[in-house]
C-alpha positions, -999 to 999 in steps of 0.1 A, spaced: -12 -300 -88 -40 -284 -107 -66 -304 -122 -96 -295 -140 -128 -318 -141 -153 -314 -167 -190 -320 -166 -202 -355 -181 -209 -388 -164 -189 -421 -154 -195 -454 -167 -180 -489 -164 -168 -513 -139 -141 -510 -110 -130 -527 -79 -133 -507 -47 -99 -499 -35 -88 -518 -4 -101 -507 30 -78 -482 46 -94 -487 79 -89 -524 78 -54 -522 66 -43 -500 95 -57 -526 119 -44 -556 101 -9 -539 97 -7 -533 135 -18 -568 145 9 -582 121 35 -559 134 28 -572 168 33 -608 156 66 -624 159 63 -642 125 57 -630 91 23 -621 79 10 -613 45 -18 -588 37 -31 -592 2 -51 -568 -18 -35 -539 -1 -36 -503 -14 -7 -481 -4 -14 -444 5 2 -418 25 -19 -428 57 -9 -466 54 27 -455 48 26 -435 81 14 -467 98 43 -487 82 69 -461 94 56 -464 128 58 -502 128 94 -499 115 101 -475 144 90 -505 167 115 -528 149 91 -546 124 102 -551 87 75 -540 63 76 -548 25 53 -541 -2 53 -561 -35 25 -551 -59 -6 -553 -38 8 -577 -11 23 -563 21 46 -586 41 53 -577 77 78 -593 99 69 -585 134 94 -567 158 119 -592 173 131 -570 201 116 -538 218 135 -507 213 155 -494 244 152 -458 234 123 -433 226 115 -442 190 105 -413 166 70 -421 150 62 -400 119 25 -402 115 22 -378 86 -14 -366 86 -29 -399 97 -51 -396 129 -55 -432 131 -19 -438 132 -13 -413 159 -39 -425 182 -33 -462 176 5 -459 185 5 -437 215 -7 -465 238 15 -491 220 46 -469 224 39 -465 262 35 -502 264 63 -515 243 92 -488 247 82 -465 276 69 -437 251 82 -421 220 83 -389 198 51 -384 177 57 -361 147 26 -347 129 21 -328 99 -7 -307 82 -35 -302 107 -29 -333 126 -12 -315 155 -46 -296 158 -67 -325 163 -79 -334 197 -55 -356 219 -68 -346 254 -85 -380 258 -52 -396 260 -35 -367 280 -62 -368 307 -61 -407 309 -23 -412 310 -9 -382 329 -25 -390 362 -10 -425 357 26 -411 357 31 -403 319 50 -375 309 33 -355 281 48 -326 262 34 -310 230 59 -288 212 71 -278 177 99 -294 158 128 -276 141 110 -277 107 78 -264 123 59 -299 124 40 -305 156 57 -331 180 43 -349 209 66 -365 233 53 -391 258 73 -409 282 67 -435 308 44 -465 309 8 -477 313 -1 -503 338 -31 -528 336 -61 -517 354 -96 -503 348 -100 -479 318 -129 -458 311 -137 -437 280 -165 -416 270 -183 -428 238 -186 -393 222 -150 -392 215 -132 -405 182 -132 -444 182 -95 -442 174 -87 -437 212 -107 -468 221 -89 -489 193 -55 -477 205 -62 -490 241 -76 -522 226 -43 -528 207 -22 -522 237 -39 -536 269 -36 -573 261 3 -568 260 3 -555 297 16 -576 327 -19 -580 342 -57 -580 334 -76 -549 325 -110 -537 317 -120 -512 291 -155 -496 291 -169 -471 267 -197 -449 280 -229 -447 259 -237 -431 235 -210 -448 214 -201 -431 182 -184 -446 151 -192 -481 167 -185 -500 134 -147 -488 137 -146 -502 171 -161 -536 161 -135 -536 132 -107 -533 157 -121 -560 179 -124 -582 150 -89 -578 139 -76 -584 173 -96 -615 180 -86 -629 146 -50 -624 158 -54 -649 185 -60 -624 213 -88 -631 240 -112 -602 248 -145 -610 269 -173 -587 263 -189 -580 296 -214 -557 283 -219 -538 251 -186 -518 246 -172 -531 277 -144 -558 278 -123 -578 303 -89 -580 285 -63 -606 300 -27 -594 301 5 -611 289 -11 -622 256 7 -626 223 -6 -616 188 -7 -643 161 -19 -625 132 -29 -646 101 -27 -638 64 -56 -616 53 -72 -602 21 -86 -567 26 -121 -559 17 -130 -531 -5 -135 -497 11 -169 -485 15 -159 -448 21 -141 -447 -12 -168 -467 -31 -193 -441 -17 -178 -416 -42 -187 -437 -72 -221 -448 -57 -231 -413 -52 -220 -404 -88 -243 -431 -99 -271 -415 -80 -264 -383 -100 -266 -401 -133 -234 -421 -138 -233 -459 -142 -205 -475 -126 -207 -509 -112 -186 -512 -81 -171 -545 -71 -152 -559 -41 -177 -547 -15 -188 -569 14 -225 -562 23 -219 -579 57 -190 -556 65 -184 -538 99 -176 -507 80 -200 -482 91 -197 -463 56 -216 -491 39 -248 -470 53 -243 -451 21 -266 -477 3 -294 -473 29 -292 -435 27 -294 -435 -11 -323 -461 -11 -342 -435 13 -337 -409 -15 -352 -429 -39 -324 -449 -56 -324 -484 -65 -296 -507 -55 -288 -533 -81 -266 -563 -71 -251 -575 -102 -229 -604 -110 -198 -583 -105 -207 -556 -80 -232 -529 -69 -248 -503 -92 -271 -475 -80 -298 -462 -104 -323 -434 -98 -352 -417 -117 -359 -389 -92 -342 -378 -59 -359 -366 -29 -346 -349 3 -335 -369 33 -331 -362 70 -304 -385 87 -280 -388 115 -243 -390 103 -229 -396 138 -215 -432 130 -204 -425 93 -193 -388 91 -168 -396 63 -195 -401 37 -214 -369 46 -197 -346 18 -207 -371 -10 -242 -375 3 -245 -338 6 -238 -335 -30 -265 -361 -39 -290 -340 -15 -281 -310 -34 -295 -324 -67 -326 -338 -47 -361 -322 -44 -367 -306 -12 -345 -297 18 -322 -323 34 -307 -322 67 -274 -343 77 -273 -341 113 -243 -344 138 -216 -338 113 -195 -319 139 -166 -346 136 -160 -334 102 -145 -301 116 -117 -321 130 -104 -337 99 -77 -326 73 -99 -295 69 -130 -283 83 -149 -306 61 -185 -294 72 -175 -259 62 -156 -271 30 -186 -291 20 -210 -261 21 -182 -239 4 -179 -262 -25 -216 -267 -31 -224 -231 -29 -196 -220 -51 -209 -242 -78 -244 -228 -75 -258 -249 -48 -278 -240 -16 -263 -254 14 -255 -240 49 -243 -249 83 -265 -250 111 -243 -259 143 -233 -294 136 -258 -300 109 -257 -295 70 -287 -282 56 -291 -286 18 -318 -272 -3 -320 -290 -35 -315 -274 -69 -325 -286 -103 -289 -279 -116 -256 -264 -107 -252 -232 -126 -217 -226 -113 -182 -236 -126 -145 -224 -122 -120 -227 -94 -131 -241 -60 -111 -243 -28 -107 -280 -17 -85 -269 13 -58 -297 4 -83 -325 17 -85 -357 -3 -123 -358 3 -128 -324 -8 -111 -330 -40 -132 -361 -45 -164 -341 -38 -153 -313 -64 -148 -341 -90 -181 -355 -86 -198 -320 -84 -181 -312 -117 -200 -339 -135 -232 -320 -127 -218 -284 -130 -224 -259 -158 -189 -258 -167 -153 -269 -159 -144 -272 -121 -107 -265 -111 -88 -276 -80 -52 -267 -72 -44 -294 -48 -53 -327 -63 -23 -343 -48 -41 -346 -16 -57 -376 -31 -25 -394 -23 -34 -395 13 -61 -421 8 -64 -431 -28 -34 -425 -49 -52 -440 -80 -83 -419 -80 -76 -397 -108 -68 -428 -131 -99 -445 -120 -119 -415 -128 -103 -412 -163 -107 -448 -169 -144 -444 -162 -148 -418 -189 -144 -387 -165 -123 -357 -178 -96 -348 -155 -68 -326 -171 
């Protein structure tokens, strides 16, 4: 879908969309609960739909009415290898592999887009020595397929901390369901720690016991049962960061529905913008960012890489040279977002470059470019282009705006409601 974004600014109020990261976790806990659970203030997207499909593959019933999702947990375990269609959702894939091995002796995982290229060796190297059959192949329609067969047993599990936190979360969901007790230790340094804490919180609030022995090391009793409770989703800081960064560039959008005491790592956007010279205004309804002058920043993105593209856009309009460090995880997303961010900024008259796993941005006074930019069928790249267009010399066109459906299907409607032109 071709969309052209025009220069201008955004103004008004909006509630942040519901947290996709929290939704995945609450959905899984609810699906592992025998009773019915309601998840309120829920926002549907392609990624959460993938998790819903996988829960159904386990025998759960999932219904969405408006912004309330109801999940009736699986009554019986499947007696065959289910097919789990994970779409392009890395969280869904990595969360369900240990669950499939625990609940139904494996499964067939279908992956679309670049998902089949994203690293899975952590699980392969962990499970194959324990007797799991692991086969990666290509389906009849060209989609990647992973078949795992076997089961995992209780025991001692150790993961390196410099891998995706999704592997840690997947094990945390599954280990309480095993026959005996287990330990799980994540070796330092631990990246994306906030997402691990989100998983622990969701599991504990579902009645499952986990004893923290040391930081990021748990003793997990087996034979436990999930008892998830009704929940209301927090606002999503990674999505809200798009509008908060637009504020830093001259827009005036007050964003509500955000919890400042959240475990979401992407809430670090506020601290980063403050360091660049922005003022954070906590209004009656939400948060507004204001700025008179922006200056460069040097910061580590290890724990919140998803906000690096938007922060890079703000850095592009700041005085001085900024460095966003340790953005390597961005290369393993729906596209190589590190390279994509640099490409979009430079195509619109910016001055950015890759330096290993860092993004180096030399500030410019204005973006002199316009025209068509490649957003690589990545939802976050489309959002980046839409905000960059506000500062550009002329219209900015993208050809794959449908990629927004992956995480924020209502983004274009929100953008227009706030006065942005997208046609």
